[in-house]
N, C-alpha and C positions, 0 to 999 in steps of 0.2 A: 504494500500500500504506500502511495506517495504522500508525503507530509504536505499539509496545506498550511501556509503562513498567511495571516491576515493582519491588516493594519489600517490606519486612517489618521485623519487630522484631529486636532484637539476638540473641535466643536461637533464632529460627527457628520458634517456635510459631505465629505469625500471619504469613501472606504474602498479598499482594494484587497485582492487575494492573489497569492502566488501558489501555484500547484507544483510543489517540488522544492528542493533546497535553494538557498541563495548562494550564488557563486562569489568567491573572493570578497567576503565581507571585510571592509577596510575603513581606515580613517584617512580622509583626504585633508591635508593641511594647506593646500594651495590657497593663494590669496582670493581667488574667485569663489571657492567653496566657503572660505571664512566669511566673506561678505554675504553669500547666499544664506548661510546658516545663522549669521549674526553671532558667531561663536568662533573658537579657536580652531575648530576642525569640523568636518562634515562626515558622519558615519554613513557608509553606503554599502549595499550589497546588490549584486546583479541577478536578474531573472531573465529567462528567455521570454521573448515577446509572446509566444503562443502559450506560455504557462502563466501569464499575467492577465488579470482582468480588474476593471473598475467595477465595484459592486454597488456603489451609491454615489450619486452626484457626478460632477465633472470638474476636474482640476482646471485652474487657470495656468497659463504657460508664459514664461519669460525667456527669450533667447539671450543667454548670457554671453554668447559668442555666435559666430556664424553657424557652426555645426551642432552646438549644444543648446538644449532648452531645458528649463527646470520647471517642474510642475509643483503647484502649491494650492492650498485652499484659499479661494478668494474671500471667503467669509471670515476666517480666523487667522490666515497668514501662515499656517504650518507648512514648512518645506516638506515635500513628499517624494519627488522623483527627480532623477537626473537622466537625461536621454540624449544620446548622440543621434541626430536625425539620420535615418537611412540604415542605422545599425539594427541588427536583429534582437537586441536586448534592451533592457531598461534597468536602471538602478533605483532602488527604493531607499529612503532614509531609515537607518536602523532604529532611530529613536521613535519613529512613527509605527513600529511594529507593536502588536498587542502584547507580545512577550519579547522585548528587546534583549533580555538576558540570555535567551536561547540561541542568539546568533552573535557570538563574540567576534570582534575583528581579528583577522589573521595577518594583516599586512597594513602598511601605511604608504601613502603617496604624497607628493607635494612637500617633501620634507624641507625644501629650501625655505619655506615660509613657516615651518613649525616653530612655535614659541619656545625659546631656549629654556624656560623655567617650567615647562609643562610637567615633566616627570617629577620634579621636586614638589610642585603644588599638589599633584595627585597623591603623593606619598604622605602628605600632612594628615594629622588627625582631623576628623570632621565631626559634625553633629547632625542629628536628624532635624527634619523640619519643625517638629514639635519642640525641639530644644532652642529654637531661635528666640532671642530675647524679646523681640517685639510681638511674638505670637503667644499671648496669654490664653488661658482656657476659653475665654469669651470669643476671641478672634478665631481660634481654631474651630469652635462650634459654628461661628458665622460663615467661615469659608466652607465647611462641610455642608451646611444647610443651603448655601447658594451656589454650590459647585455646578458649573455648566459643561464641564469636561465630559466627553463621551467615554463610556467605560471601555476597558481593554478587552472587548469581544464584540462580535457582530450583534446587531440588534435589528429587529424588524422595522422599527421606526425610531426616529430621533428628531427632536427632543421628545421626551415622554410628556404625556398630557399632565398638566399641573392641576391639582385639585384646589 
């Protein structure tokens, strides 16, 4: 049986599915991916075009260069896809997967733009969201009660009806 991988944007307007494994999951540190992600790197994994399907909504696209376009949710802005036009595959952003921990990166690209302090920062001790100083019990409850983030699984409809 072939594994099915699903994912989507933060608001749930765009959902997708990949039938089979993702190829070469990696972190791209190139400057173009940094800008597209608004982060220090973009985690990506490749899928064959015929194993990929959009299951809800339609992504918006931005041509970041002549041959490359990037798909994202027009409603919430989540980066979702990296595609070289005319190529038989598409890359999905690993952070948009429903289970991102299941697909660890195995390589890195664009190391010429990699932040020189990244390994040191990742090795530092951290804290959970609930341990943040500004998140007292009331704020945590308010965030939970008003959360509009799509859950990490496929849903029949979204958003749910509010009572």
